[in-house]
Backbone as CSV, one residue per row, in Angstrom:
resi,resn,N_x,N_y,N_z,CA_x,CA_y,CA_z,C_x,C_y,C_z
1,MET,108.005,101.562,103.147,108.316,100.297,104.380,107.448,99.649,102.930
2,ASN,107.660,97.866,102.779,107.076,97.869,101.675,106.148,96.187,102.318
3,VAL,105.065,96.639,101.810,104.507,95.717,103.006,103.384,94.593,101.608
4,LEU,103.223,93.105,102.309,102.509,92.307,100.993,101.420,91.378,101.793
5,THR,100.598,91.541,101.335,99.464,90.750,101.723,99.015,89.603,101.568
6,VAL,98.704,88.282,101.993,98.935,86.835,101.494,97.746,86.264,101.588
7,CYS,97.010,85.749,100.616,96.133,84.575,100.976,96.290,83.435,99.807
8,LEU,95.147,82.701,100.187,95.299,81.081,99.510,95.512,81.336,98.065
9,GLY,94.822,82.195,97.373,95.351,81.883,96.199,94.732,83.190,95.092
10,ASN,94.960,84.157,95.764,95.839,86.157,95.956,94.591,86.125,94.583
11,ILE,93.437,85.954,95.029,91.879,86.554,94.337,91.310,86.907,94.418
12,CYS,90.586,86.691,96.060,89.640,87.287,96.778,90.320,88.452,97.595
13,ARG,90.964,87.885,98.916,90.717,88.595,100.114,92.677,89.405,99.904
14,SER,93.450,88.683,99.036,94.492,90.028,99.223,94.791,90.514,98.350
15,PRO,93.557,90.779,97.119,93.692,91.817,96.030,93.375,92.757,96.721
16,LEU,92.064,92.770,97.641,90.862,93.714,98.007,92.398,94.616,99.639
17,ALA,92.819,93.640,99.976,93.734,94.158,101.041,95.002,94.935,100.646
18,GLU,95.481,94.431,99.778,96.802,95.233,98.785,95.639,96.241,98.514
19,GLY,94.832,96.916,97.733,94.171,97.811,97.058,93.278,99.041,98.280
20,ILE,93.242,98.351,99.589,92.489,98.872,101.107,93.941,99.879,101.197
21,LEU,94.804,98.694,101.624,95.735,99.208,102.485,97.455,100.439,101.429
22,ALA,97.019,100.470,100.650,98.188,101.173,99.475,97.281,102.109,99.450
23,ALA,95.416,102.632,99.187,95.151,103.414,98.880,95.015,104.555,100.413
24,LYS,95.063,104.113,101.736,94.849,104.125,102.921,96.417,104.956,103.452
25,ALA,97.142,104.196,102.826,99.103,104.460,102.824,99.018,105.694,102.028
26,LYS,98.877,105.856,101.006,98.456,107.111,99.698,97.964,108.407,100.053
27,ASP,97.142,107.649,101.123,96.044,108.687,101.695,96.915,109.539,102.625
28,ALA,97.890,108.817,103.487,98.186,109.556,104.466,99.886,110.013,104.081
29,ASN,99.879,109.812,103.296,101.214,110.339,102.246,102.603,109.663,102.864
30,LEU,102.267,108.137,103.025,102.782,106.979,103.217,103.790,106.748,101.515
31,LYS,105.144,106.427,101.891,105.854,105.832,100.626,105.873,104.780,101.424
32,TRP,104.597,103.382,100.808,104.702,102.693,101.192,104.366,102.001,99.833
33,TYR,104.851,100.805,99.524,105.325,99.969,98.796,103.628,98.894,99.127
34,VAL,102.537,98.663,98.284,102.069,97.872,99.230,101.607,96.710,97.781
35,ASP,101.415,94.910,97.778,102.205,94.164,97.326,100.971,92.890,97.695
36,SER,100.415,91.853,96.502,99.473,90.929,97.205,100.053,89.627,96.692
37,ALA,100.185,87.952,97.164,100.651,87.285,96.891,99.312,86.150,97.544
38,GLY,99.665,85.104,96.947,99.156,84.283,97.012,99.943,82.748,97.471
39,THR,99.536,81.386,98.886,100.248,80.587,98.654,100.444,79.402,98.161
40,SER,99.413,79.318,97.329,99.097,77.599,96.231,99.049,78.074,95.078
41,GLY,99.433,79.553,94.287,99.824,79.658,92.789,98.359,79.095,91.797
42,TRP,97.784,78.942,92.655,96.849,78.286,91.530,95.950,79.112,90.574
43,HIS,95.918,80.245,90.593,95.848,81.557,89.709,96.643,82.139,89.153
44,ASP,97.992,81.519,88.863,98.960,82.744,88.747,98.473,83.714,87.563
45,GLY,98.589,84.708,87.589,98.502,85.848,86.005,97.394,85.636,86.055
46,GLU,95.872,85.588,86.937,94.662,85.495,86.641,94.643,87.216,87.421
47,LYS,93.443,88.290,87.226,93.096,89.202,87.935,92.032,88.877,89.123
48,ALA,92.189,89.613,89.869,90.831,89.441,91.345,90.102,88.650,90.312
49,ASP,89.231,88.071,91.710,87.891,87.168,91.298,87.026,88.617,91.234
50,ARG,86.053,88.356,90.059,85.106,89.201,89.362,84.840,90.417,90.879
51,ARG,84.108,89.492,91.828,83.541,89.467,93.530,84.043,90.854,93.478
52,SER,85.055,90.640,94.160,86.347,91.553,94.357,86.366,92.708,93.803
53,ARG,86.528,92.780,92.812,86.771,93.704,91.840,85.834,94.764,91.885
54,GLU,84.745,93.718,92.373,83.128,94.381,92.326,83.057,95.088,93.421
55,ILE,83.265,94.861,94.647,83.008,95.331,95.658,83.984,96.229,95.774
56,ALA,85.309,96.366,95.320,86.264,97.309,95.373,85.650,98.757,94.827
57,LYS,85.148,98.364,93.276,85.778,99.214,92.718,83.907,99.927,93.377
58,GLU,82.838,99.504,93.919,81.931,100.276,94.713,82.349,100.642,95.831
59,ARG,83.435,100.316,96.529,84.148,101.771,97.744,85.252,102.677,96.500
60,GLY,85.035,102.556,95.746,86.392,103.288,95.010,87.453,103.270,94.546
61,LEU,87.868,101.597,94.990,89.562,101.627,94.199,88.887,100.657,93.096
62,ASP,90.642,101.209,92.607,89.985,99.984,91.237,91.231,99.052,91.203
63,ILE,90.995,97.771,90.989,92.509,96.613,91.697,91.942,95.848,90.752
64,GLU,91.312,96.349,89.104,92.095,95.830,88.014,93.056,95.703,87.697
65,TYR,94.343,96.403,88.100,95.264,95.984,87.159,95.959,94.851,87.935
66,GLN,95.891,94.019,89.647,96.125,93.065,89.707,96.065,92.033,88.901
67,ARG,97.380,91.118,89.198,97.365,89.913,89.231,97.938,88.518,90.170
68,SER,96.927,87.882,89.800,97.750,86.435,91.143,99.547,86.595,90.947
69,ARG,99.812,85.847,91.983,101.011,85.330,91.249,101.681,84.495,93.091
70,LYS,102.125,83.484,93.283,102.172,82.661,94.600,103.570,83.405,95.241
71,PHE,103.091,83.173,96.508,104.210,83.353,97.361,105.456,83.288,97.722
72,ILE,106.586,83.364,97.677,108.135,82.925,97.342,109.125,83.523,98.269
73,ALA,110.045,82.510,99.037,111.033,82.581,99.470,111.863,84.197,99.535
74,GLU,112.310,85.000,98.580,112.644,85.835,98.179,111.520,87.359,98.838
75,ASP,110.222,86.742,99.074,109.790,87.596,99.506,109.391,88.111,100.871
76,PHE,110.708,86.740,101.856,110.632,87.669,102.387,112.028,88.363,102.742
77,GLU,112.594,89.052,101.604,113.449,89.784,101.253,113.298,91.567,101.138
78,LYS,112.537,90.788,100.868,111.613,92.675,100.151,110.902,93.131,100.399
79,PHE,110.111,92.620,101.765,108.695,92.990,101.983,109.563,92.967,103.392
80,ASP,109.023,94.042,104.547,109.423,94.647,105.515,108.446,94.273,106.464
81,LEU,106.601,93.646,106.460,105.787,93.154,106.945,104.942,92.165,106.183
82,ILE,104.780,91.100,106.382,103.878,90.150,105.566,102.608,89.629,106.204
83,LEU,101.447,90.506,105.528,100.277,90.310,106.340,99.559,88.799,105.835
84,VAL,99.149,88.112,106.447,98.101,86.927,105.863,97.122,87.049,106.267
85,MET,95.746,86.338,105.482,94.913,86.211,106.059,93.849,84.986,107.118
86,ASP,94.948,84.339,107.241,94.107,83.058,108.136,95.439,82.038,108.784
87,SER,95.145,81.648,109.678,96.552,80.829,110.229,96.893,79.800,109.236
88,SER,95.954,79.204,108.328,96.663,78.563,106.964,97.210,79.113,106.183
89,ASN,96.985,80.147,106.304,98.113,81.358,105.404,99.618,81.163,105.986
90,TYR,99.585,81.897,107.170,100.851,82.139,108.137,101.353,80.451,108.106
91,GLN,100.846,79.365,108.433,101.728,78.106,108.514,102.649,77.913,107.057
92,ASN,101.690,78.212,106.023,101.927,78.433,104.794,103.234,78.944,103.968
93,VAL,103.352,80.263,105.017,104.247,81.301,104.557,105.709,80.686,105.387
94,ILE,105.250,80.646,106.930,106.853,80.401,107.357,107.333,79.118,107.517
95,LYS,106.966,78.117,106.593,107.149,77.356,106.152,108.388,77.468,105.274
96,LEU,108.293,79.031,104.753,109.396,79.264,103.613,110.636,79.831,104.276
97,ALA,109.929,80.309,105.634,111.172,81.202,106.161,112.377,80.932,106.285
98,ARG,113.550,81.810,106.077,115.120,80.877,106.168,115.620,82.113,107.789
99,SER,114.851,82.089,108.593,115.390,82.715,110.066,114.313,83.082,111.119
100,ASP,114.358,83.714,112.047,113.627,84.259,112.717,113.140,85.460,112.355
101,GLY,113.683,86.359,111.828,113.575,87.290,111.039,112.715,87.414,109.898
102,ASP,112.780,86.400,109.371,111.656,86.589,108.030,110.255,85.896,109.484
103,ILE,110.635,85.407,109.937,108.682,84.482,110.802,108.605,86.089,111.570
104,ASP,109.257,86.398,111.976,108.683,88.117,113.074,107.806,89.302,112.201
105,LYS,108.910,88.874,110.021,107.429,89.687,109.472,106.035,89.374,109.607
106,VAL,105.868,88.351,109.248,104.561,87.577,109.643,103.635,88.046,110.460
107,LYS,102.609,88.806,110.153,101.526,88.789,110.576,100.202,88.440,110.504
108,ILE,99.341,87.601,110.681,97.607,88.164,110.939,97.119,89.038,110.925
109,LEU,96.509,89.165,109.834,95.658,90.557,109.326,95.079,91.154,110.604
110,LEU,94.221,90.569,110.909,92.955,90.892,111.775,93.204,90.999,113.294
111,ASN,94.351,90.278,113.709,94.802,90.527,114.651,95.205,92.006,115.125
112,TYR,95.521,92.905,113.992,95.445,94.547,114.394,94.770,94.885,114.926
113,SER,92.873,94.403,114.839,92.004,94.508,114.965,91.561,93.933,116.684
114,PHE,91.395,92.942,115.917,91.222,91.972,117.345,92.499,91.415,117.503
115,PRO,93.038,91.927,119.068,95.104,91.775,119.646,94.925,90.296,119.728
116,GLY,96.075,89.020,119.159,95.805,88.021,120.141,95.159,86.929,119.974
117,GLN,93.444,87.770,118.507,92.795,86.502,118.801,92.753,85.159,117.885
118,ASN,93.891,85.522,116.489,94.228,85.096,115.290,92.899,85.020,114.977
119,ARG,92.122,85.762,114.367,90.859,85.742,113.741,91.272,85.323,111.962
120,ALA,90.148,84.666,111.354,90.691,84.709,109.939,89.683,85.806,109.663
121,VAL,90.210,86.326,108.558,89.684,86.844,107.123,88.570,85.992,106.439
122,PRO,87.141,85.746,106.425,86.747,84.481,105.784,87.280,84.619,104.185
123,ASP,86.985,83.084,104.015,87.576,83.564,102.335,86.271,83.448,101.818
124,PRO,85.939,84.256,100.920,84.369,84.704,100.210,84.551,83.908,99.106
125,TYR,85.203,82.928,98.794,84.930,82.708,97.084,84.236,81.938,97.197
126,PHE,83.522,81.050,98.280,83.033,79.502,98.129,80.797,80.931,99.198
127,GLU,81.473,80.752,100.328,80.322,81.340,100.523,79.807,83.085,100.309
128,GLY,80.687,83.565,99.154,80.044,85.367,99.213,80.821,85.987,100.508
129,GLU,79.838,86.954,100.513,79.926,88.287,101.617,80.950,88.720,101.297
130,PHE,81.301,88.866,100.261,82.239,90.034,100.167,82.587,91.644,101.000
131,SER,81.361,92.202,100.917,80.974,93.219,102.253,81.724,92.903,102.755
132,TYR,81.386,92.071,103.464,81.920,91.602,104.925,82.837,91.207,104.867
133,VAL,83.991,90.838,104.011,85.216,90.435,104.103,85.544,91.972,103.568
134,TYR,85.130,92.780,102.935,85.441,94.129,102.666,85.970,94.822,104.276
135,ASP,84.310,95.154,104.689,84.712,96.304,105.725,85.765,95.648,106.700
136,LEU,85.853,94.542,107.121,86.962,93.534,107.941,88.412,93.974,107.254
137,ILE,89.028,93.663,106.436,89.886,94.241,106.139,90.245,95.613,106.439
138,ASP,89.123,96.602,105.904,89.360,97.981,105.644,89.678,98.600,107.284
139,ALA,88.667,98.028,108.586,88.845,97.679,109.650,90.641,98.055,109.876
140,ALA,91.391,96.657,109.298,92.164,95.772,109.783,93.336,96.914,109.694
141,CYS,93.135,97.312,108.170,93.829,98.138,107.563,94.077,99.207,108.364
142,ASP,93.076,100.040,108.259,93.423,101.031,109.508,94.471,101.344,111.054
143,LYS,93.808,100.460,111.702,94.439,99.791,112.573,96.212,99.593,112.088
144,VAL,96.906,98.614,111.268,98.127,98.604,110.261,98.435,100.050,110.578
145,LEU,97.862,101.054,109.855,98.868,102.556,109.901,98.743,102.325,111.143
146,GLU,97.720,102.647,111.653,97.814,103.355,113.437,99.210,102.571,113.853
147,ILE,99.222,101.678,113.649,100.458,100.839,114.393,101.765,100.586,114.152
148,GLU,101.891,100.501,112.900,103.094,100.498,112.154,103.368,101.782,111.137
149,ASN,102.986,102.994,111.339,103.686,103.759,111.353,104.355,104.731,112.173
150,ILE,104.975,104.515,113.031,105.639,104.599,114.093,106.828,104.760,114.286
151,ASP,106.675,104.997,112.832,108.763,106.013,112.059,109.480,104.975,112.601
152,LYS,108.956,103.286,112.426,109.391,101.750,112.317,110.460,101.551,110.919
153,PHE,110.064,102.543,110.147,111.274,101.782,109.378,111.375,103.106,108.601
């Protein structure tokens, strides 16, 4: 399965989600490809935010290799599941959808932990709280593996 995690700038939340989900899938011996993107493109080519890299490293993940990129319509062709961090990301991604099938691939990440509540992973860029954001994403990624690994793909 190919999974894309998406936030606004692709430097804080989605890089963490990419790293966490990829590590969990690998630990579960799943052949998942995980990537990340941002809806804005403001940080194209940049590394993840230093604070995201630091919390990842503290938790045993290396996300130094990641580089920000913008979400594009062709991502619908490459990915089976697109996990967005909040409702704004959801709206920006589905604007590029070309079919109902594309829209069906897009899910709000925290709905895996809090079904139907459309809770946002808070953007820590200005507020900090990188540890809290990591924990939210980590718990949701456990649920993603549990729910999406039912021989769907």
